[in-house]
C-alpha positions in Angstrom: -16.8 170.2 52.6 -13.4 169.5 54.8 -12.3 171.1 57.8 -10.3 173.6 55.7 -13.0 174.6 54.0 -15.1 174.9 56.8 -12.4 177.3 58.3 -12.1 179.2 55.5 -16.1 179.8 55.3 -16.1 181.0 58.9 -12.7 183.4 58.0 -15.1 184.8 55.0 -18.0 185.4 57.5 -16.0 186.6 60.6 -14.5 189.2 58.2 -17.6 190.3 56.6 -19.6 190.2 60.2 -16.2 192.5 61.1 -15.9 194.2 58.4 -19.4 195.3 57.5 -21.6 194.4 60.0 -20.6 195.6 63.1 -19.7 198.7 61.4 -22.9 198.8 60.2 -24.2 197.9 64.3 -22.1 201.1 65.6 -23.7 203.3 62.6 -27.0 202.5 63.5 -26.6 202.9 67.4 -25.3 206.1 66.9 -27.7 207.1 64.6 -30.7 205.9 67.1 -29.2 207.7 70.0 -28.8 210.8 68.0 -32.3 210.5 66.6 -33.4 209.5 70.4 -31.6 212.8 71.3 -32.9 215.3 68.7 -36.8 213.8 69.9 -36.1 214.5 73.7 -34.4 217.9 73.1 -37.5 218.5 70.7 -40.3 217.4 73.2 -38.6 219.2 75.9 -37.9 222.4 74.0 -41.9 221.8 73.1 -42.3 221.7 77.2 -40.3 224.6 77.8 -41.9 226.4 75.4 -45.6 225.9 76.8 -44.1 226.7 80.3 -42.2 229.8 79.3 -45.5 231.1 77.4 -47.7 229.9 80.8 -45.1 231.9 83.1 -44.8 235.5 80.6 -48.4 235.7 80.8 -49.0 235.1 84.3 -46.0 237.8 84.9 -47.7 240.1 82.5 -50.3 240.2 84.0 -49.0 240.8 87.5 -47.1 243.4 86.4 -50.3 245.2 85.2 -51.9 244.7 88.9 -48.6 245.8 90.2 -48.9 249.2 87.7 -52.7 249.5 89.0 -51.7 251.7 92.6 -55.8 251.1 93.9 -54.9 247.3 93.4 -54.0 245.4 96.0 -51.4 242.6 94.5 -51.5 239.6 97.1 -55.5 238.9 97.2 -55.1 239.4 92.8 -51.8 237.1 93.1 -54.0 234.2 95.3 -57.2 234.6 93.2 -55.7 234.1 90.3 -53.6 231.3 91.6 -56.6 229.2 92.5 -58.7 230.1 89.2 -55.0 229.1 87.0 -56.8 227.3 83.6 -53.8 224.8 83.5 -53.4 223.2 86.7 -54.3 220.3 85.7 -51.2 220.3 83.4 -48.6 222.4 85.3 -48.5 223.9 89.0 -47.7 227.6 89.4 -45.8 228.5 92.2 -44.9 231.9 93.9 -41.7 232.6 96.3 -41.7 234.9 99.0 -38.4 237.6 99.3 -36.6 234.7 101.1 -37.0 232.0 98.6 -39.5 229.7 100.0 -42.5 228.9 98.3 -45.3 230.7 99.8 -48.3 229.9 97.2 -49.5 227.3 94.6 -51.7 226.6 92.8 -52.6 223.1 93.8 -52.7 224.7 97.4 -49.9 221.8 98.5 -46.5 223.8 99.5 -43.1 221.7 99.2 -41.0 221.4 101.9 -38.9 224.3 102.9 -35.8 222.5 102.3 -36.7 221.5 98.4 -33.8 222.6 96.0 -35.0 225.3 93.7 -31.8 225.6 91.1 -34.3 227.5 88.5 -35.2 230.1 90.9 -31.4 229.8 92.1 -30.9 230.5 88.6 -32.6 233.6 87.8 -31.2 235.2 90.8 -27.7 234.4 89.7 -29.0 236.2 86.3 -29.8 232.9 84.1 -32.4 231.6 82.5 -34.0 229.9 85.0 -34.4 226.8 83.7 -34.4 223.4 85.0 -35.4 219.2 84.7 -34.8 217.3 87.6 -36.4 215.4 90.2 -39.3 216.3 92.9 -39.4 215.5 96.2 -41.3 212.2 95.2 -38.6 210.6 92.6 -40.8 212.3 89.5 -39.2 214.0 86.5 -40.1 217.0 86.5 -39.2 220.8 84.5 -39.8 224.4 86.1 -39.1 227.6 84.7 -38.9 230.9 87.2 -39.0 234.5 86.4 -38.1 237.1 89.0 -40.8 239.5 89.9 -38.9 241.5 92.5 -39.2 244.8 90.6 -42.7 245.1 90.8 -43.5 243.2 94.2 -42.4 243.7 97.7 -43.8 240.1 98.9 -43.0 238.3 96.6 -39.8 237.8 94.7 -40.5 235.2 92.0 -42.9 232.8 90.6 -42.0 229.7 88.8 -44.5 227.1 87.2 -43.4 223.6 86.8 -45.1 220.1 85.1 -44.0 216.7 85.3 -42.1 214.9 82.4 -43.6 211.7 82.7 -45.6 211.3 80.1 -43.2 213.6 77.7 -40.6 210.7 79.0 -43.1 208.1 77.7 -43.8 209.7 74.4 -39.9 210.1 73.5 -39.3 206.2 75.3 -42.3 204.7 72.9 -40.7 206.7 69.8 -37.5 205.2 70.9 -38.7 201.6 70.7 -40.3 201.8 67.5 -36.5 203.6 66.1 -34.9 200.5 67.2 -37.3 197.9 66.7 -37.5 199.2 62.8 -33.5 199.4 63.1 -33.4 196.1 64.7 -35.8 194.8 61.3 -33.1 196.4 58.9 -30.6 194.8 60.7 -31.9 191.3 60.5 -32.6 192.3 57.1 -28.9 193.3 56.0 -27.9 190.0 58.2 -30.1 187.7 56.2 -29.7 189.3 52.6 -25.5 189.2 53.5 -26.0 185.5 54.5 -27.2 185.2 51.6 -24.9 187.0 49.4 -21.5 185.4 51.2 -23.0 181.9 50.7 -23.3 182.7 46.8 -20.1 183.9 47.4 -18.5 180.9 49.3 -20.6 178.1 47.8 -18.9 178.4 44.5 -15.1 179.4 46.3 -15.6 175.7 47.9 -16.7 174.2 44.5 -13.1 175.7 42.9 -11.3 174.8 46.0 -12.8 171.1 45.6 -11.8 171.2 42.2 -8.7 171.9 42.6 -7.3 169.4 44.6 -9.1 166.9 41.9 -7.0 168.5 39.1 -3.6 168.7 41.3 -3.7 165.1 41.7 -4.8 164.5 38.1 -8.4 164.0 37.9 -9.9 166.8 35.2 -13.6 165.7 35.3 -15.2 167.8 38.0 -17.1 170.9 36.3 -17.9 173.8 38.7 -21.4 175.2 38.1 -22.3 178.7 38.4 -25.4 180.0 37.3 -24.5 183.8 37.6 -23.2 186.1 35.5 -20.8 188.2 36.9 -16.9 187.9 38.0 -16.9 184.8 40.0 -19.1 183.0 37.1 -16.3 184.3 34.5 -13.6 182.3 37.2 -15.5 179.6 37.1 -16.0 179.6 33.3 -11.9 179.8 33.4 -11.1 177.2 35.6 -13.4 174.7 34.0 -11.4 175.8 30.4 -8.4 175.8 32.3 -9.4 172.0 33.4 -10.4 170.9 29.7 -7.3 172.7 28.2 -5.2 170.5 31.1 -7.1 167.2 30.2 -6.6 167.5 26.9 -2.9 168.3 27.3 -3.0 165.4 29.7 -4.4 162.8 27.1 -2.1 163.9 24.3 0.7 163.5 26.4 0.0 160.3 27.4 -0.9 159.8 23.4 2.6 160.9 22.8 4.4 158.5 25.3 2.4 155.8 23.7 3.7 157.1 19.8 6.7 157.4 20.7 6.9 154.3 22.7 6.0 153.0 20.0 7.9 154.9 17.4 11.2 153.7 19.6 10.2 150.2 19.5 10.1 149.7 15.7 13.3 150.4 15.0 14.8 149.2 18.4 13.4 146.1 17.2 14.4 146.0 13.4 17.7 147.1 14.3 17.9 144.1 17.4 16.3 141.5 14.4 19.0 142.3 12.1 22.1 142.7 14.5 21.4 138.8 15.3 20.8 137.7 11.7 24.0 139.7 10.8 25.8 138.3 14.2 24.7 134.4 13.3 24.4 135.1 9.3 27.6 134.7 7.3 26.0 135.7 3.8 27.4 139.2 2.4 24.0 139.8 0.6 22.4 139.7 4.2 25.0 141.5 5.8 24.8 144.3 3.5 21.1 144.4 3.6 20.5 144.0 7.5 23.5 146.7 7.6 21.6 149.0 5.7 18.2 148.6 7.5 20.3 149.1 10.8 21.7 152.3 9.1 18.0 153.8 8.6 16.3 152.7 11.6 19.8 154.0 13.1 19.0 157.3 11.3 15.3 157.3 11.9 15.9 157.3 15.9 18.3 159.9 15.5 16.2 162.0 13.7 13.2 161.4 17.0 16.1 162.4 19.6 16.5 165.3 17.6 13.3 166.2 17.8 12.8 165.6 21.3 15.9 167.1 22.3 14.5 170.4 20.2 11.3 170.7 21.9 13.3 169.6 25.5 14.5 173.3 24.7 11.5 175.1 23.6 9.6 174.2 26.5 12.7 175.1 28.6 13.4 178.3 26.9 16.8 177.3 26.1 16.1 176.9 22.1 18.3 179.1 20.1 19.3 180.0 16.8 22.9 180.1 15.2 22.1 183.2 12.5 23.9 184.0 9.3 23.5 184.8 5.7 22.1 182.0 4.3 21.1 180.6 0.6 17.8 179.2 1.3 17.3 177.1 -2.4 20.2 174.9 -1.2 19.0 174.1 1.8 15.7 173.7 0.0 17.7 171.4 -3.1 19.6 169.5 -0.1 16.4 168.6 1.7 14.7 167.4 -1.4 17.5 165.2 -2.7 17.8 163.7 0.7 13.8 162.1 0.3 14.1 161.5 -3.6 15.3 157.8 -2.9 13.0 157.1 -0.1 10.4 158.5 -2.3 11.1 156.2 -5.2 11.3 153.6 -3.0 7.8 154.2 -1.6 6.5 154.7 -4.9 5.5 158.6 -5.1 6.7 161.2 -7.0 8.3 164.5 -6.4 7.9 167.2 -8.3 10.3 170.3 -7.4 10.0 173.8 -9.0 13.6 175.4 -8.4 13.7 179.0 -9.2 16.8 180.1 -10.4 17.4 182.9 -7.4 16.0 183.6 -4.3 16.7 186.5 -2.1 19.5 185.6 0.6 18.1 185.1 4.0 19.1 185.9 7.9 19.0 182.8 9.5 19.9 179.3 10.7 21.0 176.9 7.8 20.4 174.1 9.8 17.2 174.9 11.6 15.5 175.8 7.9 16.3 172.7 7.0 15.1 170.8 9.1 12.2 172.3 9.0 12.5 171.5 5.4 13.1 167.7 6.1 9.8 167.5 8.3 7.6 169.3 6.4 8.8 166.6 3.1 8.9 163.9 5.5 5.7 164.1 6.7 4.4 164.8 3.1 5.7 161.3 1.7 4.8 159.4 5.3 1.3 160.7 5.0 0.8 160.0 1.3 0.1 156.5 -0.4 2.4 154.4 -2.8 1.3 156.3 -6.0 1.0 159.6 -4.7 2.7 162.7 -5.6 4.7 165.2 -3.9 5.1 169.0 -5.6 7.7 171.2 -3.9 7.9 174.6 -5.2 9.9 177.8 -4.1 8.6 181.5 -5.0 9.3 185.3 -4.4 5.7 186.9 -3.5 5.7 190.4 -2.3 9.7 190.5 -1.3 8.6 187.3 1.1 10.5 183.8 0.4 7.3 181.3 0.3 8.6 177.1 0.1 5.1 175.5 -0.4 4.6 171.6 -0.1 2.0 170.0 -1.7 1.1 165.6 -1.4 -2.2 163.6 -2.4 -2.0 161.8 0.3 -4.5 161.3 3.0 -5.2 164.9 4.0 -6.7 166.6 7.4 -9.8 166.4 9.4 -11.0 170.3 9.6 -12.0 169.8 12.9 -8.1 168.3 13.6 -6.8 171.4 11.6 -6.8 174.1 14.2 -4.7 171.6 16.0 -2.4 170.3 14.1 0.6 172.6 15.0 -0.1 171.9 19.0 2.5 169.7 20.6 2.0 166.0 21.4 -1.0 166.4 18.8 -1.1 163.6 16.4 -4.4 163.2 14.0 -3.3 160.1 12.4 -2.5 157.8 15.0 -2.0 155.0 11.8 1.4 156.6 10.5 4.8 156.7 12.0 5.8 160.2 14.0 6.2 161.7 17.0 3.6 164.3 16.9 5.9 167.2 17.8 7.6 167.7 14.5 5.3 170.4 13.8 5.3 171.7 16.6 9.4 172.4 16.6 9.2 173.4 12.8 6.8 176.2 13.6 9.0 177.6 16.2 11.4 177.8 14.4 9.9 179.9 11.2 8.4 182.4 14.2 11.6 182.4 15.9 12.5 183.7 12.0 9.9 186.3 11.7 8.0 183.8 8.8 4.8 181.7 9.6 4.1 178.4 8.9 0.6 177.8 7.5 -1.4 174.5 6.9 -4.3 173.8 4.8 -5.7 170.5 4.0 -8.6 168.3 3.1 -9.5 165.2 4.0 -8.9 162.3 1.1 -7.7 164.9 -1.1 -4.1 166.0 0.1 -2.8 169.1 2.5 -0.3 171.6 1.3 1.9 173.4 3.8 2.8 177.2 2.7 6.0 178.3 4.8 6.8 182.6 4.3 10.2 183.8 5.6 11.0 187.4 5.1 14.4 188.1 3.7 17.3 190.0 5.8 20.7 190.4 5.7 23.4 189.8 8.8 23.3 193.1 10.6 26.5 195.6 10.3 
């Protein structure tokens, strides 16, 4: 893996950590804190409820004693404190009229300067509830009730309990919740890293493959076992590489073919030019000039095809449309190749109808298509072969078909026959772009060019064009 790919991987992981894991971590912390707060509130509320219930019971008993005129409240209160049943869990205290603790269920009284916020709360009309620390630093909870309404010796009673056990329970639950959250977070981290790996690995492969594709090496294939969007992307890139490789091969074949096609007429022109320069025989000069003219026309046709292809690629391929006679252009194309076919011992037959609808199109381009198709039919036919040309009208359309008894086209090559640079038979001359140009021209006229063929039996090219008139 290159440093750049490593940096990309680190960036993706960091983005995932920041955008997902950090947020999830914060959410879990908030949830744990909220859970701990709820648990603590629940247990503290339970402890307060027990203290309040115990204190209410004590106040109720003392109130009944106070209502009995024959009962002395002070000794009864001392007896109650001494026999307090819950003294192992909480301590019962009584406060005098000056707000000092004068009686406890344990028998030990705190110092006189001990703060009693719960008592101060009751005297101020509050709820008499307080949570804090004792003189020894122990966390306690106190609930206080005013009894001055029925006692002249005592002003209030309070119940105090230690929160050590409650806090221990809350701490245990907190640790358990933290462990569970940590386990969940760890599991999410492991799953997230694995998931990110399934994304980063194919991205790294794609990056590596793209670098090779940029250098012209299309051999690397991206492997991905998933059937998701990344798999679709990998399949698309593999398909693109295959198509680019095919196009590169076709381009190289095209360059080789064009180089050969250019070399042959140039060699013939050069050879005959040297012969004419050294010979004075009129017959030889005449023959040589004919060859030079023929090969020059061949070169000119190839150059025109290349120029047309270049215009098609650059988007500058234009048509000069006007109302035209298809039969006139087809007849000229047939006439051009009659002599050539006769020289190659190939019979040409032409079924010409009396009339066809006029076509709104570029007559030079349409004639170029006819010339290209007829030239291919003769070129791919062997001596003694037959080329049949027919023009008809079918369902309102102009239909021109050119059939030959030549070598034909393989079924595997037929779908690619109109592809640029594609040449199914390398033993015959041609650049491999004539049919691509012809198909583009026919498509620009709103028609279609169909090819049917069977290897060894021949090929039929059918051109279908919609008639039309020049717009007003």
